[in-house]
Residue frames relative to the residue before (quaternion, step in Angstrom):
aa qw qx qy qz dx dy dz
M 1.0000 0.0000 0.0000 0.0000 0.00 0.00 0.00
S 0.3698 -0.7360 0.5244 0.2156 3.56 -0.84 0.95
V 0.6672 -0.5007 0.3753 0.4042 3.54 -1.30 0.36
N 0.7093 0.4634 -0.2555 0.4657 3.59 1.05 -0.74
D 0.5302 0.6302 -0.4126 0.3893 3.59 1.24 -0.15
K 0.1800 -0.8165 0.5451 0.0614 3.59 -0.62 1.16
T 0.3428 0.7542 -0.4980 0.2562 3.60 1.22 0.30
E 0.3643 -0.7183 0.5555 0.2067 3.54 -0.82 1.06
L 0.1776 -0.7817 0.5914 0.0875 3.57 -0.96 0.88
F 0.1514 -0.7988 0.5812 0.0351 3.53 -1.08 0.84
S 0.2112 -0.7384 0.6236 0.1462 3.51 -1.33 0.39
L 0.2136 -0.7745 0.5901 0.0796 3.54 -1.13 0.79
Y 0.0252 -0.8023 0.5946 -0.0455 3.55 -0.69 1.18
W 0.0696 -0.7790 0.6195 0.0678 3.55 -1.19 0.53
Y 0.2922 -0.7561 0.5705 0.1324 3.51 -1.29 0.56
D 0.3538 -0.7115 0.5638 0.2251 3.56 -1.14 0.67
P 0.7249 -0.4517 0.2810 0.4377 3.63 -1.22 0.14
D 0.6612 0.4907 -0.3108 0.4747 3.62 1.19 -0.43
G 0.5736 -0.6272 0.3605 0.3843 3.59 1.30 0.05
R 0.4503 0.6785 -0.4659 0.3460 3.60 1.23 0.18
Q 0.3171 -0.7564 0.5498 0.1583 3.55 -1.00 0.91
Y 0.0892 -0.7720 0.6286 0.0297 3.55 -1.12 0.83
A 0.3175 -0.7198 0.5842 0.1995 3.57 -0.99 0.86
E 0.2521 -0.7841 0.5538 0.1222 3.58 -0.52 1.21
I 0.7666 -0.0886 0.1103 0.6264 3.57 0.88 -1.04
K 0.0879 -0.8197 0.5650 0.0334 3.59 -0.90 0.88
H 0.8864 0.0464 -0.0464 0.4582 3.52 -1.18 0.86
V 0.4613 0.6430 -0.4697 0.3913 3.56 0.73 1.14
P 0.5683 -0.5683 0.4428 0.3975 3.61 -1.19 0.34
C 0.5262 -0.6091 0.4834 0.3442 3.55 -1.24 0.41
D 0.1468 0.8062 -0.5467 0.1720 3.55 0.31 1.32
E 0.7698 -0.3481 0.2494 0.4733 3.59 -1.28 -0.15
K 0.6322 0.5374 -0.3311 0.4493 3.59 0.99 -0.81
F 0.6586 0.5102 -0.3000 0.4647 3.56 0.97 -0.91
V 0.6746 0.4915 -0.2896 0.4684 3.58 0.86 -0.99
S 0.6311 0.5337 -0.3284 0.4573 3.59 1.01 -0.78
A 0.6570 0.4973 -0.3068 0.4764 3.60 0.96 -0.84
L 0.6351 0.5277 -0.3249 0.4611 3.59 1.01 -0.81
K 0.6623 0.4947 -0.3022 0.4746 3.58 0.92 -0.88
R 0.6456 0.5284 -0.3216 0.4478 3.58 0.94 -0.89
L 0.7019 0.4749 -0.2720 0.4559 3.58 0.92 -0.91
T 0.7478 0.3984 -0.2237 0.4817 3.61 1.03 -0.69
Q 0.7992 0.2837 -0.1365 0.5121 3.60 1.13 -0.53
G 0.5804 0.6350 -0.3556 0.3653 3.58 1.23 -0.36
P 0.7791 -0.3657 0.2502 0.4436 3.55 -1.35 -0.02
A 0.6421 0.5307 -0.3419 0.4349 3.62 0.93 -0.80
A 0.6515 0.4897 -0.3099 0.4896 3.58 1.04 -0.75
Q 0.6638 0.5336 -0.3028 0.4278 3.56 0.95 -0.88
I 0.7423 0.3746 -0.2353 0.5032 3.62 1.03 -0.67
G 0.5763 -0.6363 0.3530 0.3720 3.58 1.31 0.07
A 0.4224 0.7017 -0.4751 0.3217 3.61 1.21 0.26
V 0.7062 0.2634 -0.1954 0.6274 3.58 1.26 -0.49
T 0.1165 -0.8372 0.5335 0.0297 3.56 -0.56 1.15
K 0.7940 0.0929 -0.0248 0.6003 3.58 1.21 -0.47
V 0.0603 -0.7713 0.6334 0.0145 3.56 -1.09 0.82
V 0.0523 -0.8005 0.5967 -0.0194 3.56 -0.89 1.01
V 0.1355 -0.7436 0.6495 0.0832 3.55 -1.06 0.87
T 0.0506 -0.7914 0.6092 0.0087 3.56 -0.84 1.02
D 0.4041 -0.6924 0.5397 0.2569 3.55 -1.25 0.48
Q 0.7820 -0.3537 0.2486 0.4491 3.57 -1.34 -0.10
M 0.7042 0.4384 -0.2517 0.4985 3.57 1.13 -0.64
D 0.4846 -0.6933 0.3874 0.3666 3.58 1.39 0.15
F 0.3864 0.6805 -0.5134 0.3523 3.57 1.13 0.68
T 0.4637 -0.6674 0.5054 0.2902 3.56 -1.04 0.75
N 0.1564 -0.7931 0.5865 0.0509 3.55 -0.82 1.09
F 0.7846 0.0473 -0.0043 0.6182 3.57 1.23 -0.44
L 0.0208 0.7813 -0.6227 0.0375 3.56 -1.01 0.90
W 0.0255 -0.7773 0.6264 -0.0529 3.54 -0.78 1.16
E 0.0369 0.7978 -0.6005 0.0408 3.58 -0.88 0.95
K 0.8682 -0.1037 0.0353 0.4840 3.54 -0.87 1.10
G 0.7937 -0.3558 0.1579 0.4674 3.55 0.82 1.07
V 0.7061 0.4213 -0.2490 0.5117 3.58 1.27 -0.04
V 0.3598 -0.6938 0.5778 0.2354 3.57 -0.98 0.87
I 0.2292 -0.7927 0.5576 0.0904 3.55 -0.58 1.22
F 0.7895 -0.0222 0.0529 0.6110 3.56 1.03 -0.89
P 0.5123 -0.2357 -0.8219 0.0811 1.55 -1.75 1.75
T 0.5148 -0.6210 0.4887 0.3324 3.55 -1.20 0.54
K 0.6671 -0.4743 0.3748 0.4353 3.58 -1.26 0.23
E 0.6315 0.5360 -0.3233 0.4576 3.56 1.08 -0.76
D 0.6273 0.5336 -0.3318 0.4601 3.59 1.01 -0.81
V 0.6644 0.5003 -0.2987 0.4680 3.56 0.93 -0.91
A 0.6569 0.5082 -0.3106 0.4624 3.59 0.91 -0.90
D 0.6466 0.5153 -0.3141 0.4665 3.58 0.98 -0.83
A 0.6667 0.4967 -0.3021 0.4664 3.60 0.91 -0.88
E 0.6511 0.5054 -0.3166 0.4695 3.59 0.98 -0.80
G 0.6554 0.5203 -0.3003 0.4578 3.57 1.05 -0.77
Q 0.7017 0.4352 -0.2558 0.5028 3.55 1.19 -0.53
G 0.5195 -0.6674 0.4000 0.3531 3.56 1.27 0.09
V 0.3981 0.7203 -0.4717 0.3166 3.57 1.20 0.50
């Protein structure tokens, strides 16, 4: 990545029932591959049977951009999304 490249990069982590963390994808743009992995981890068979209990998306600064736990989106909240949409974000 060049110094002038402003592409935001994200990492996708998931947790098993014992609390172990796994890095699914690290430091990549939010492209189709990334979104597909996120959907698979939150909606796929592993999530449905409880093998994946938590999914976290972080940005380059290691801020949490998305948090899903046991079938529920914890962050961003519906209010956060509505506020961002109202501000044209």
